[in-house]
C-alpha positions as CSV (number, residue, x, y, z in Angstrom):
1,X,0.0,0.0,0.0
2,X,2.9,2.4,0.8
3,X,4.3,1.8,-2.7
4,X,1.0,2.5,-4.3
5,X,0.6,5.8,-2.4
6,X,4.1,6.9,-3.4
7,X,3.3,6.1,-7.0
8,X,0.1,8.1,-6.9
9,X,1.9,11.1,-5.5
10,X,4.6,11.0,-8.2
11,X,2.3,10.4,-11.1
12,X,-1.2,11.2,-12.1
13,X,-1.4,8.5,-14.7
14,X,-2.5,4.9,-14.4
15,X,-0.4,3.0,-11.8
16,X,-0.8,-0.6,-10.5
17,X,1.3,-3.4,-8.9
18,X,2.0,-6.7,-10.6
19,X,3.9,-9.3,-8.5
20,X,7.2,-7.9,-7.5
21,X,7.1,-5.1,-10.1
22,X,5.0,-2.0,-10.8
23,X,3.8,-1.6,-14.3
24,X,3.4,2.1,-15.6
25,X,1.5,2.6,-18.9
26,X,2.4,5.6,-21.1
27,X,0.1,5.1,-24.1
28,X,1.5,2.2,-26.0
29,X,4.8,2.1,-24.0
30,X,5.3,0.0,-20.9
31,X,8.1,0.3,-18.3
32,X,8.7,-2.2,-15.5
33,X,10.1,-0.9,-12.2
34,X,11.5,-3.3,-9.5
35,X,10.1,-3.1,-5.9
36,X,13.6,-2.0,-4.6
37,X,13.8,0.8,-7.2
38,X,10.2,1.8,-6.3
39,X,11.1,1.9,-2.6
40,X,14.1,4.2,-3.3
41,X,12.0,6.3,-5.5
42,X,9.3,6.7,-2.8
43,X,11.9,7.6,-0.2
44,X,13.3,10.3,-2.5
45,X,9.8,11.7,-3.1
46,X,9.1,11.8,0.7
47,X,12.4,13.6,1.2
48,X,11.8,16.1,-1.6
49,X,8.3,16.8,-0.1
50,X,9.8,17.4,3.3
51,X,12.4,19.7,1.9
52,X,9.8,21.7,0.0
53,X,7.7,21.9,3.1
54,X,10.6,23.2,5.2
55,X,11.6,25.7,2.5
56,X,8.1,27.0,2.3
57,X,8.0,27.4,6.2
58,X,11.4,29.2,6.1
59,X,10.2,31.5,3.4
60,X,7.1,32.5,5.3
61,X,9.1,33.1,8.5
62,X,11.6,35.2,6.5
63,X,8.8,37.2,5.0
64,X,7.3,37.9,8.4
65,X,10.7,38.8,9.8
66,X,11.3,41.1,6.9
67,X,8.1,43.0,7.5
68,X,9.1,43.4,11.2
69,X,12.5,44.7,10.3
70,X,11.0,47.2,7.8
71,X,8.6,48.4,10.5
72,X,11.4,48.8,12.9
73,X,13.5,50.7,10.4
74,X,10.7,53.1,9.7
75,X,10.4,54.2,13.4
76,X,11.9,57.6,13.9
77,X,13.5,58.4,17.3
78,X,12.2,61.4,19.2
79,X,14.0,64.7,19.0
80,X,15.4,66.4,22.1
81,X,13.7,69.6,23.3
82,X,17.1,71.3,23.2
83,X,17.3,70.7,19.4
84,X,14.5,73.2,18.8
85,X,16.1,76.7,18.3
86,X,13.8,79.6,19.0
87,X,16.5,82.3,18.3
88,X,15.2,82.9,14.8
89,X,11.8,83.8,16.2
90,X,13.4,86.1,18.8
91,X,15.4,87.8,16.1
92,X,12.3,88.6,14.2
93,X,10.6,89.9,17.3
94,X,13.6,92.2,17.8
95,X,13.3,93.6,14.3
96,X,9.6,94.3,15.1
97,X,10.7,96.3,18.2
98,X,13.2,98.2,16.1
99,X,10.4,99.2,13.7
100,X,8.3,100.3,16.7
101,X,11.0,102.5,18.2
102,X,11.8,104.0,14.8
103,X,8.2,104.9,14.1
104,X,7.7,106.3,17.6
105,X,10.8,108.4,17.2
106,X,9.3,110.1,14.2
107,X,6.3,111.2,16.3
108,X,6.9,114.5,18.2
109,X,4.5,116.7,20.0
110,X,5.6,120.0,21.5
111,X,9.4,119.1,21.4
112,X,11.8,118.7,18.6
113,X,14.9,116.5,18.6
114,X,17.6,115.5,16.1
115,X,16.5,111.9,16.2
116,X,13.3,113.1,14.4
117,X,15.3,113.6,11.2
118,X,18.3,111.4,11.5
119,X,16.9,108.3,9.8
120,X,15.5,110.1,6.7
121,X,17.1,108.7,3.6
122,X,18.5,111.1,1.0
123,X,19.3,110.3,-2.6
124,X,22.9,111.3,-3.3
125,X,25.4,110.7,-6.2
126,X,26.9,107.9,-4.0
127,X,23.5,106.3,-3.4
128,X,20.9,106.6,-0.6
129,X,22.4,107.9,2.7
130,X,20.8,108.8,6.0
131,X,20.5,112.6,6.7
132,X,22.7,112.3,9.9
133,X,25.6,111.1,7.7
134,X,25.6,114.1,5.4
135,X,24.6,116.9,7.8
136,X,24.7,118.3,11.3
137,X,21.2,118.6,13.0
138,X,20.9,121.0,15.9
139,X,18.0,122.3,18.1
140,X,17.2,126.0,17.6
141,X,14.2,126.0,20.0
142,X,11.7,123.4,21.3
143,X,9.8,123.4,18.0
144,X,12.7,124.1,15.5
145,X,15.6,122.2,14.1
146,X,18.4,123.4,11.9
147,X,20.1,121.2,9.3
148,X,23.6,122.2,8.1
149,X,24.8,120.2,5.1
150,X,28.4,119.2,4.6
151,X,27.8,119.4,0.8
152,X,25.6,122.3,-0.2
153,X,24.8,120.7,-3.5
154,X,22.6,118.2,-1.7
155,X,20.2,121.0,-0.5
156,X,17.5,120.1,-3.1
157,X,17.8,116.4,-2.4
158,X,17.4,116.9,1.4
159,X,14.4,119.2,0.9
160,X,12.7,116.6,-1.3
161,X,13.5,113.7,1.2
162,X,11.9,115.7,4.1
163,X,8.8,116.6,2.1
164,X,8.2,113.0,1.0
165,X,8.7,111.5,4.5
166,X,5.8,110.7,6.7
167,X,6.6,113.4,9.2
168,X,4.2,115.9,7.6
169,X,6.5,118.8,8.1
170,X,7.7,121.5,5.6
171,X,11.4,122.4,5.3
172,X,12.4,126.0,4.7
173,X,15.6,126.5,2.8
174,X,17.8,129.4,3.8
175,X,20.9,129.3,1.6
176,X,22.9,126.3,2.8
177,X,20.8,126.0,5.9
178,X,17.5,124.1,6.1
179,X,15.1,124.9,8.9
180,X,12.4,122.5,10.0
181,X,9.6,123.6,12.4
182,X,7.2,121.3,14.1
183,X,3.5,122.4,14.2
184,X,2.3,124.1,17.3
185,X,0.6,121.8,19.8
186,X,-3.2,121.6,19.4
187,X,-5.8,119.2,20.7
188,X,-6.6,118.2,17.2
189,X,-2.9,117.3,16.5
190,X,-2.6,115.5,19.9
191,X,-5.6,113.3,19.1
192,X,-4.2,112.6,15.6
193,X,-0.8,111.5,17.1
194,X,-2.5,109.4,19.8
195,X,-4.3,107.5,17.0
196,X,-1.1,107.1,15.0
197,X,0.7,105.7,18.1
198,X,-2.0,103.2,18.8
199,X,-2.1,102.1,15.2
200,X,1.7,101.5,15.1
201,X,1.5,99.6,18.4
202,X,-1.2,97.3,17.1
203,X,0.7,96.7,13.9
204,X,3.7,95.7,16.0
205,X,1.6,93.3,18.1
206,X,0.2,91.6,15.0
207,X,3.7,91.1,13.8
208,X,4.7,89.5,17.1
209,X,1.8,87.1,16.9
210,X,2.8,86.2,13.4
211,X,6.2,85.3,14.7
212,X,4.5,83.1,17.3
213,X,2.9,81.2,14.5
214,X,6.3,80.8,12.8
215,X,7.6,79.3,16.1
216,X,4.7,76.9,16.2
217,X,5.3,75.9,12.6
218,X,8.9,75.3,13.5
219,X,7.9,73.0,16.3
220,X,6.0,70.8,13.8
221,X,9.2,69.9,12.0
222,X,10.4,68.0,15.1
223,X,9.1,64.7,16.6
224,X,8.8,65.4,20.3
225,X,7.2,63.6,23.2
226,X,4.0,65.1,24.5
227,X,5.6,66.7,27.6
228,X,8.3,68.4,25.5
229,X,5.6,69.7,23.1
230,X,3.7,71.3,25.9
231,X,6.9,72.8,27.3
232,X,7.9,74.2,23.9
233,X,4.4,75.7,23.4
234,X,4.7,77.4,26.8
235,X,8.1,78.8,25.8
236,X,6.9,80.2,22.5
237,X,3.9,81.8,24.3
238,X,6.2,83.3,26.9
239,X,8.4,84.9,24.3
240,X,5.2,86.3,22.6
241,X,3.8,87.7,25.9
242,X,7.2,89.3,26.8
243,X,7.4,91.2,23.5
244,X,3.8,92.2,23.6
245,X,4.4,93.6,27.1
246,X,7.4,95.6,25.8
247,X,5.2,97.1,23.1
248,X,2.5,98.0,25.6
249,X,5.1,99.6,27.9
250,X,6.7,101.6,25.0
251,X,3.2,102.7,23.8
252,X,2.2,103.9,27.2
253,X,5.4,105.9,27.5
254,X,4.8,107.5,24.1
255,X,1.2,108.4,24.8
256,X,2.2,110.0,28.1
257,X,4.8,112.1,26.2
258,X,2.1,113.3,23.8
259,X,-0.5,114.0,26.5
260,X,1.9,116.1,28.8
């Protein structure tokens, strides 16, 4: 019976046992196989079947192991909180503060100072230059400034630069001297300047909040544990709150100056 089962596994054609031999029919051809040969053949078939079964098992195991290795390779380690640099955000906030101080410096009420005109850019043959680099600015009285140019050929260029600035003042040319007078203080002018100061302050605060968003976007580039994420969010918010507080303090100081 064992020999017959072996033959059936190895062939799907007509097989049968005759005496001590097995007769296999292939159409009109007939081949006789001895019992000993048949036993060896069956043993070889069983070994081949076992080998194939083991190979298949190893292949499935390797495939599962491969998937596990791939999954492990795809895992990204968490970043350290110290790897997130907020200095770019702080630098942007500092530029916003510089803008605020520059704009506030251009607002004067009842008192003139050289800093009012120093940052005005003048077109010269050598390119744009700040007024403070090509002239000497002095205080004539609380409402009047005198501008003495190092090069008198730049008088027209300086006059145009002052007229096109946002200071809303009119320069008066007297030879090589340019005189600038601030308007006399009035309640109408005071209200106008207060509104201007508040507008500049609000613009600066919006800019700081925009930098906060940049900081939050930066955080998303890192893979952090939840505790570090919360810590970083608090740090970003603290930077924002600190700069907003600085803006509020500077604004209050400027409004106090105008309302004196």
